[in-house]
One Martini backbone bead per residue (centre of mass of N, CA, C, O) as a GRO file, in nm:
protein
   53
    1UNK     BB    1 -13.681  -9.649   7.266
    2UNK     BB    2 -13.798  -9.501   6.971
    3UNK     BB    3 -13.790  -9.542   6.633
    4UNK     BB    4 -13.795  -9.433   6.332
    5UNK     BB    5 -14.025  -9.474   6.059
    6UNK     BB    6 -14.093  -9.603   5.718
    7UNK     BB    7 -14.289  -9.584   5.440
    8UNK     BB    8 -14.267  -9.746   5.129
    9UNK     BB    9 -14.522  -9.634   4.979
   10UNK     BB   10 -14.535  -9.296   5.083
   11UNK     BB   11 -14.290  -9.184   5.288
   12UNK     BB   12 -14.377  -9.189   5.575
   13UNK     BB   13 -14.332  -9.083   5.904
   14UNK     BB   14 -14.301  -9.293   6.206
   15UNK     BB   15 -14.365  -9.490   6.521
   16UNK     BB   16 -14.517  -9.709   6.382
   17UNK     BB   17 -14.579 -10.025   6.237
   18UNK     BB   18 -14.808  -9.865   6.098
   19UNK     BB   19 -14.944  -9.674   5.870
   20UNK     BB   20 -15.173  -9.410   5.910
   21UNK     BB   21 -15.254  -9.367   5.595
   22UNK     BB   22 -15.228  -9.685   5.454
   23UNK     BB   23 -15.139  -9.956   5.646
   24UNK     BB   24 -14.853 -10.022   5.616
   25UNK     BB   25 -14.559 -10.151   5.667
   26UNK     BB   26 -14.287 -10.056   5.843
   27UNK     BB   27 -13.954  -9.924   5.835
   28UNK     BB   28 -13.656  -9.856   5.906
   29UNK     BB   29 -13.482  -9.545   5.847
   30UNK     BB   30 -13.221  -9.693   5.933
   31UNK     BB   31 -12.937  -9.831   5.925
   32UNK     BB   32 -12.735 -10.045   6.027
   33UNK     BB   33 -12.483 -10.097   6.210
   34UNK     BB   34 -12.136 -10.050   6.206
   35UNK     BB   35 -11.871 -10.306   6.196
   36UNK     BB   36 -11.535 -10.393   6.158
   37UNK     BB   37 -11.590 -10.696   6.314
   38UNK     BB   38 -11.777 -10.819   6.105
   39UNK     BB   39 -11.839 -11.155   5.992
   40UNK     BB   40 -12.127 -11.113   5.804
   41UNK     BB   41 -12.088 -10.907   5.567
   42UNK     BB   42 -12.057 -11.091   5.318
   43UNK     BB   43 -12.350 -11.212   5.332
   44UNK     BB   44 -12.509 -10.945   5.316
   45UNK     BB   45 -12.405 -10.854   5.040
   46UNK     BB   46 -12.502 -11.102   4.881
   47UNK     BB   47 -12.805 -11.071   4.957
   48UNK     BB   48 -12.844 -10.786   4.836
   49UNK     BB   49 -12.755 -10.887   4.534
   50UNK     BB   50 -12.885 -11.196   4.503
   51UNK     BB   51 -12.667 -11.394   4.605
   52UNK     BB   52 -12.579 -11.722   4.646
   53UNK     BB   53 -12.345 -11.912   4.861
   0.00000   0.00000   0.00000
């Protein structure tokens, strides 16, 4: 199963690793799954905010 991806440069949606219109690398269009028992969530939040622990 292939998931839909989004180009950060022009906002196009595709199934490919590279955008067919501009050639940039695409990123997954959906956020990662949430788990209430995730032990690493604290570190991910700090990394997203740009703080080093």
